[in-house]
C-alpha positions as CSV (number, residue, x, y, z in Angstrom):
1,M,34.5,51.8,-15.2
2,A,34.8,54.7,-17.6
3,N,36.6,54.8,-20.9
4,I,39.1,57.6,-21.8
5,T,40.6,58.0,-25.2
6,Y,43.7,60.2,-25.6
7,H,44.5,61.3,-29.1
8,H,48.1,62.4,-29.8
9,A,49.1,65.0,-32.5
10,D,51.2,62.2,-34.2
11,G,48.0,60.1,-34.7
12,N,48.7,57.6,-31.9
13,V,45.8,56.8,-29.6
14,D,45.8,55.6,-26.1
15,S,42.4,54.2,-24.9
16,L,42.0,52.9,-21.3
17,D,39.5,52.1,-18.7
18,A,39.5,54.3,-15.6
19,E,37.9,53.6,-12.3
20,V,34.9,55.8,-11.3
21,G,36.3,58.8,-9.4
22,M,39.6,58.9,-11.3
23,T,40.3,62.0,-13.4
24,V,41.5,62.3,-17.0
25,M,44.8,63.5,-15.6
26,T,45.3,60.7,-13.0
27,A,44.4,58.0,-15.4
28,A,46.9,59.3,-17.9
29,V,49.7,59.6,-15.4
30,I,49.1,56.2,-13.8
31,N,49.0,54.5,-17.2
32,G,52.0,56.4,-18.7
33,V,50.1,58.3,-21.4
34,D,52.6,60.7,-23.0
35,G,51.9,64.4,-23.0
36,I,50.0,64.5,-19.7
37,I,52.3,65.6,-16.9
38,G,50.1,66.5,-13.9
39,E,52.9,68.4,-12.2
40,C,50.7,69.7,-9.4
41,G,49.0,66.3,-8.7
42,G,45.5,67.5,-9.6
43,Q,45.2,70.7,-7.6
44,A,44.4,72.9,-10.6
45,I,47.5,75.0,-9.8
46,C,49.4,74.2,-13.0
47,A,48.3,73.6,-16.6
48,T,50.3,70.5,-17.4
49,C,47.2,68.3,-17.8
50,H,45.7,70.7,-20.4
51,V,43.5,68.7,-22.9
52,Y,41.1,69.6,-25.7
53,V,37.8,67.7,-25.1
54,R,36.3,66.5,-28.4
55,D,33.1,68.4,-29.2
56,E,30.7,65.5,-28.8
57,Y,31.8,65.1,-25.1
58,L,31.4,68.7,-24.0
59,D,27.8,68.5,-23.0
60,G,27.4,67.4,-19.4
61,L,30.9,68.5,-18.3
62,P,31.0,70.8,-15.2
63,A,31.4,74.5,-15.7
64,I,34.9,75.8,-15.6
65,S,35.8,77.0,-12.1
66,G,37.6,80.2,-11.4
67,A,40.9,78.3,-10.6
68,E,40.6,76.3,-13.7
69,E,39.9,79.4,-15.8
70,E,43.0,81.1,-14.4
71,M,45.2,78.1,-15.2
72,L,43.8,77.7,-18.7
73,Q,45.1,81.3,-19.4
74,A,48.6,80.0,-18.7
75,T,48.7,77.0,-21.0
76,V,51.8,76.6,-23.2
77,S,49.8,75.3,-26.2
78,P,47.0,77.7,-27.5
79,R,43.8,77.6,-25.5
80,N,40.7,76.6,-27.4
81,P,37.8,78.6,-25.7
82,A,35.3,75.9,-26.3
83,R,37.4,72.7,-25.8
84,S,40.3,73.4,-23.5
85,R,40.0,71.9,-20.0
86,L,42.3,70.7,-17.3
87,G,42.3,66.9,-17.1
88,C,42.5,67.1,-13.3
89,Q,39.0,68.7,-13.2
90,L,37.2,66.0,-15.2
91,T,36.2,63.0,-13.1
92,A,35.0,59.6,-14.4
93,G,31.6,58.7,-13.3
94,D,30.8,62.2,-12.0
95,H,31.3,64.0,-15.3
96,F,31.5,61.3,-18.0
97,N,31.4,57.6,-18.6
98,T,33.2,57.9,-21.9
99,I,35.3,60.8,-23.1
100,E,37.8,61.5,-25.9
101,V,40.5,64.2,-25.6
102,D,43.2,65.6,-27.8
103,I,46.6,66.1,-26.1
104,P,48.3,69.5,-27.0
105,D,51.7,69.5,-28.6
106,E,53.3,71.0,-25.5
107,Q,52.5,71.1,-21.8
108,D,55.4,72.7,-19.9
């Protein structure tokens, strides 16, 4: 199991355990975390799972792919060049065992 903590702009926090192989986006959608929509189902063809990864968890994450880069240019909330990622591209066990992300104010 991996732990994912979602920080909301209003100060609320959702922390949950995710099975290895589950993405930040899938874990949020399955567990009803507000602010993560995952409209495309994890195909990196929308930006409704945009998150800001907290600085201390950036090392060890995979490089941003071309498809992810393209979608990050279309986010509703401002992109942070260092911290913005698509939650569907971050996989528990492969990319992290523990991660904390901030959820943008808007997704769609």
